[in-house]
C-alpha positions in Angstrom: 3.0 -20.0 16.2 3.2 -16.4 17.0 -0.4 -14.3 17.3 1.7 -11.6 15.5 4.2 -12.7 13.5 5.2 -9.4 12.2 5.5 -7.5 15.1 9.0 -7.5 15.9 10.1 -6.9 12.0 12.6 -3.7 11.5 11.4 -0.9 9.8 13.8 0.3 7.2 14.0 4.0 6.2 15.6 6.5 3.8 15.3 10.0 2.7 14.7 12.6 5.2 14.4 12.1 9.2 10.6 11.5 10.5 11.2 14.4 12.7 12.8 16.9 9.6 10.0 15.5 7.1 7.4 17.2 5.2 5.3 14.1 5.2 5.9 10.0 5.2 5.8 7.5 2.4 5.2 3.9 4.2 6.0 1.2 1.3 5.2 -2.8 1.6 7.2 -5.0 -0.4 5.7 -8.6 -2.1 5.9 -11.9 -1.5 9.6 -13.2 -1.0 10.8 -9.3 -1.4 12.3 -7.6 1.4 12.2 -3.8 2.5 15.4 -3.2 0.8 13.7 -4.1 -2.5 10.4 -1.9 -2.5 12.8 0.9 -1.3 14.1 0.9 -4.6 10.6 2.5 -5.4 11.4 5.3 -2.9 14.8 5.8 -5.6 12.5 6.0 -8.3 10.0 8.3 -6.7 12.3 10.2 -4.4 11.2 13.4 -3.0 14.0 15.0 -0.7 11.2 16.6 1.9 10.0 12.4 2.5 10.6 10.2 5.0 10.3 6.7 3.0 9.4 3.8 5.6 9.8 -0.1 4.7 8.7 -2.6 7.3 9.8 -5.9 7.0 7.3 -9.1 6.8 8.2 -11.8 8.5 9.5 -14.7 6.2 9.5 -12.0 3.5 5.6 -12.7 3.3 2.7 -10.8 5.0 0.2 -13.8 5.0 0.7 -17.3 3.7 -1.8 -18.1 0.9 -3.3 -16.1 -1.8 -5.3 -12.5 -1.3 -8.5 -14.4 -2.8 -8.3 -17.3 -0.2 -10.9 -17.5 2.4 -9.4 -14.9 5.5 -9.4 -17.1 7.9 -6.9 -19.0 5.9 -4.4 -16.1 6.0 -4.9 -15.7 10.2 -3.1 -14.3 11.8 -0.3 -13.2 9.9 -3.3 -11.0 7.9 -4.2 -9.5 11.0 -0.6 -9.1 12.2 0.1 -6.7 8.8 -2.5 -4.9 9.3 -1.3 -3.9 13.3 2.2 -3.4 11.4 1.1 -0.9 8.9 -0.7 1.0 11.3 2.3 0.5 13.8 4.8 2.4 11.2 1.9 4.9 10.6 2.1 6.0 14.1 5.7 5.9 14.0 5.2 9.0 11.9 2.3 10.2 13.2 4.0 10.4 17.1 7.4 12.6 15.0 4.6 14.7 14.2 3.6 14.0 10.8 0.1 13.9 10.6 -2.4 11.0 8.7 -3.2 13.3 5.9 0.5 13.4 5.1 1.3 10.0 5.1 1.5 7.9 1.4 0.6 3.9 1.3 1.8 2.0 -1.0 3.2 -1.3 -2.2 4.0 -3.7 -4.9 1.5 -7.3 -5.2 1.0 -8.6 -1.8 2.5 -5.1 -0.5 -0.1 -3.7 -2.8 -2.8 -5.3 -1.4 -2.3 -5.3 2.0 -1.9 -1.1 1.1 -5.4 -1.0 -0.3 -7.1 -3.5 2.4 -5.3 -0.9 5.3 -6.7 1.9 4.1 -10.4 0.7 3.6 -10.7 -1.1 6.6 -8.9 2.3 8.6 -10.8 5.1 6.5 -9.4 8.0 7.0 -7.8 11.0 5.1 -4.5 10.2 3.8 -2.0 12.0 1.5 -2.6 8.8 -1.1 -2.7 5.3 -2.0 -0.4 4.2 -4.7 -1.1 0.2 -5.3 0.8 -1.5 -7.9 -0.8 -4.6 -9.2 -3.0 -5.6 -6.1 -6.3 -4.9 -4.8 -9.0 -5.6 -1.6 -8.4 -9.0 0.3 -11.3 -11.7 0.0 -13.0 -14.7 -2.3 -13.8 -13.5 -5.9 -17.5 -12.9 -5.5 -17.4 -12.1 -1.8 -18.6 -8.6 -0.5 -15.4 -6.8 0.0 -17.2 -3.4 0.1 -16.1 -0.7 3.4 -17.6 1.8 5.3 -16.2 5.1 5.9 -15.1 8.2 4.3 -11.4 8.7 2.3 -12.1 12.4 2.0 -10.8 13.1 -1.2 -7.8 11.0 -0.9 -5.8 10.3 -4.0 -5.4 6.7 -5.4 -3.5 5.1 -7.8 -4.0 1.4 -9.3 -2.2 0.0 -11.8 -1.2 -3.8 -13.3 -1.2 -5.8 -15.7 -4.1 -7.9 -17.3 -3.7 -10.9 -17.5 -2.2 -11.1 -14.5 -0.9 -14.5 -13.0 -2.1 -13.6 -9.1 -4.5 -10.4 -9.2 -7.1 -10.3 -11.8 -8.1 -7.1 -13.2 -11.9 -7.8 -12.4 -10.3 -7.4 -8.4 -8.2 -4.2 -9.6 -11.4 -2.2 -11.2 -13.6 -3.6 -8.6 -11.2 -2.0 -5.4 -11.1 1.1 -7.4 -14.8 1.1 -7.3 -14.9 0.6 -3.8 -12.4 2.9 -2.8 -14.1 5.6 -4.7 -17.8 5.0 -3.6 -15.5 5.8 -0.1 -14.6 9.2 -1.7 -11.6 8.6 -2.8 -10.2 10.3 -6.3 -8.9 7.1 -8.0 -6.9 6.9 -11.3 -6.8 3.2 -12.6 -4.3 2.3 -15.6 -5.0 -1.3 -17.0 -1.6 -2.4 -18.9 -2.8 -5.5 -21.5 0.0 -8.2 -21.4 2.5 -6.4 -18.7 4.1 -9.2 -16.7 3.7 -9.1 -12.8 6.4 -5.8 -12.5 6.2 -2.8 -11.8 6.5 -0.1 -15.3 8.3 3.2 -15.4 4.9 4.5 -16.5 3.4 3.6 -13.2 6.7 4.6 -11.1 5.7 8.3 -13.3 2.1 8.7 -12.0 3.3 7.5 -8.5 6.1 10.2 -8.4 3.5 12.5 -9.2 0.9 11.8 -6.9 3.6 12.5 -4.3 4.7 15.7 -6.0 0.7 16.7 -6.0 0.2 15.6 -2.4 3.2 17.5 -0.6 3.8 20.4 -3.7 3.2 22.8 -0.1 3.2 23.4 3.2 
């Protein structure tokens, strides 16, 4: 088994070129999904000034077990996934897009990975969009992190109950990011299935609009 299974995964692109873009949006697909699938969200939140980047997970899964499982049971895939997100961020930075003009988001497993990456690599990003996901670790464990997110906007949306993501972890994750200095919006959708709603896409679209309103 490779120690870095996601390293060679292709990064799919939609929208403006990195060299011409005013900012970048990194989108992370869910378990069993694909980069092409998650880029459909880019169409729903389209801004012609932005470059949308979606890496593909090896085997269409960022890590094999639940995000609530002991972290060691998800290694080396989880660490490899976090490195993959960092490598996509580095692509944008190398093209002249600073970290504070990069939004990171995803759905389900991709939302968990987005949240975990920002919490473990704290800085001023343009935003986080977590669609049915939260910080990684068993229920009852300490998922707090140190660092300053410097007023970064973040959106958490999820159905409740959800078959994979308990609402308690969504709220806990929002609280952790708030304590780290993020400006967090949370929306709970009672009885909604494991999917993305039109209202959540509208929240994402507005986050992008506000983040890239000037410059």
